[in-house]
N, C-alpha and C positions, 0 to 999 in steps of 0.2 A: 796514791798517785791518781790523778784524774785521767780518764780516758780522753776527754775532750774539754778544752777550755776556750771560751769565747770572750775576748777582751775588747770592749768598746767598739764593736763592729758597726760600721755604717755602710749603707749602700744607696747610691744615688743613680737614678736613670735620667737620661737627657731626652727631652721632647722638644726638638728644635733648639731654641735658646733657653728653654725653661728646664730647670733642674727639679726632678721629682724625687724627694727623699723617701725611700722605702723602709730603711732601717736607720734609726737615729741614735745609735750608741747602745748596743746590746752586750751585756756581760753575764755569763753564768758558767757553771762547771757541770760536767757529767761524769759520774763515777761508774766503774764497771758494775753491771747488774741493775742499773737504773731503769725505770719504766716511766718515761716523762711524756706528758701531754702538753703540746703548744696550742693554746686556744686563743680565740679572738675573732672578730667579725671579718667578713671578706674585705680584702685590701689592706689588712693590718700588717702584712709582711711575713705571714707564716711560711708560704712557699719559698719566698726569697731567702729566708733564714735557713730552711732545710736545704736549699740548693747550695748555699755557702758551706753548710756543715758537710754536705756530701761531696765536696770538691767539684761540683758542677759549675759553680759561679765563684767569682772572686769579690771580696769586699772592696769598697772604695777606700775605706780606712779601717784600721783595727787589726787585730791578730786572731788567728785561728790555730790553736795547738791541738793536733790530733795524734794520739798514740805517741806522745813525746816529741813530735815533729812540727815545726812551724810550717804550715802548708804553703806560705808565701815563698819558701825556699825551694819548692818543688817545681820542676818543669812539667809540661803537659803530659809527657809519657809517664812520669812518676806519679802524677795525680791519677792518671788512668789506671795504673797499677794499684793504687790505694782503693779506687772504686771497685776493681775486680776482686781484690783479695781481702780487703778490710771492711768494706761497707756493703750492706745489702739494701736494696730498694724495693718498696712495695708501693704501687701506684693505685689511685682510685679507679683507673680505667683498665687495670689488670696487666695490660701490655704483653699478653701472651702471643706466641707465634701461631697463627691459625692452622697452618699445615702440619704442625708437629703435635704428637700426642702428649699426654701429661708427663710421662717419663722423659721424653725428649726435650720438652720445655724446661723441666727442672735441670736436666743434664747440661743444657746449652752453655751456661757460664763455665762449667768444668772443661768443655771442649776449648773454649777461648783460653783457659788457663793451662791447656796441654796436659791435663791430668790423665794418666793411663786408663785405658778402657775398663779394666777389672775394678780399679778403685772407683771409677765413676759409677759403675753398676751398684757397688755396695752402698755408696753414699746416697744415690737416688732411692734405692729400696728402703733405706733407713728413714729418709725424710717422708717418703710416701706413707710409711707406717705411722710416723709421728703426727701427720696432718690427717690421718684416717681416710685415705683415698685409695686403698689397696684394690677395691673393686672397680676402679675407673682408670687403671694404669694406661690402657690403650685407647682411651677416649680422646677425641679432639676437643679444644676449648668450646666450640659451638654445641657440643653435646652435654655441656655441664651447666649447672645453675650458677648464679652470680656468686654465691657463697663458696661453691666448690672451686670456681675459677680463682677466687681470692686466696683460697688455701693452697692452690698450685703456686700462686705468686709468692706466698709466704715461704713455701718450701724452696722455690728458686732463689729467694733472697738469702736463705740460710745455707745454700749448698756449698759455698766456699768457706764456711765457718767464720763469718765476719765478726769483727770486734763490735760492730754497731749496725743496727738495722733502722733505717729511716722509712717511715710510712706517711705519705702525704694524703690525708683524708681517706684512709683505707676502707671506711664504711659508707662513703658518700653515695655510692651507686647501689646500695643494698637496702632492703627493707630493715626495719628496726630489729626484728628478731634475728635475722641473719647477721646484721651488723654486730649485734651483741655477742653472737657466737664467734665471730671472727676476732673480736677483742679478747674473748676468753681464751681462744687458741693462742694468741700472742702472749697473754698473761701467763698461761700455762708454760709456754716456752721460756718465759722470763724466770719463772719460779723454779722450774725443774731443770732447765739447761743453762740458766744464768745468762740468757741472751739480753743484751742491752738494747732497749727500744726508745726511739724518739718519734712520736707521731703527732701530727696536727689534726685538729678536729674543731668543729663548731657545735658538736652534739653533746649536750650536758650529760646524757646517759652514758656516753663513751668516756667522758672526762672522769666520772666517778671511779673508774678502774685504775687511774694513774696513781703512782706513788708520789710524784712531784708534778706540779702544774706551773707552766710559764705562760702568763697571760699577756698578750700583745694588744696594744691599741696605738694606732698611728705611728707604728715603727718603734715604739718604746715598750719596755716591760712595766706593767702596772703592778703595784703591790696588791696582794690578795687579801 
């Protein structure tokens, strides 16, 4: 059974009376344990597609089946529940809360999910160990390097044991060596813990780590 199925998804934006097609009929399936890279030039529709997969945006046409559910049948609260419990997000700008330390940033989604304090502590400690940040637990984001901040973001994305992790250009704000390290952390999580990843990138060095590649151009999937 597929974890995710995208069927002929289209997305249009309106600029005055002009219709701007961002996606022009995208179809593919994602299996549990996949490690998929969505590639293509700026403006090809990568972020739009990830937002639709992540239940942040709705397609103009087409169907998104996630975890056996047609997303179109969900109301806003149900989509929010999916985002909290089933989908983890990693952003290129990290999106950490500056006044919270590493442990508190990672813990925050569990507080929203009303997970008991003792369980929160155990989960946070485990993920801090997995991303190798045990020496930095009490540090604030501005005391960390870019690579360390992104590892915090990865741990936060995993804290609710999501079915799928979406990463939008996760290495874009990092130097090549640090970016390669972040992808290797993600790949290790995929191989050892069977975390399913979909990540966008325009970096060919990042693409080589993917098990599957979806190449977009002008809102369509190109044959590789």
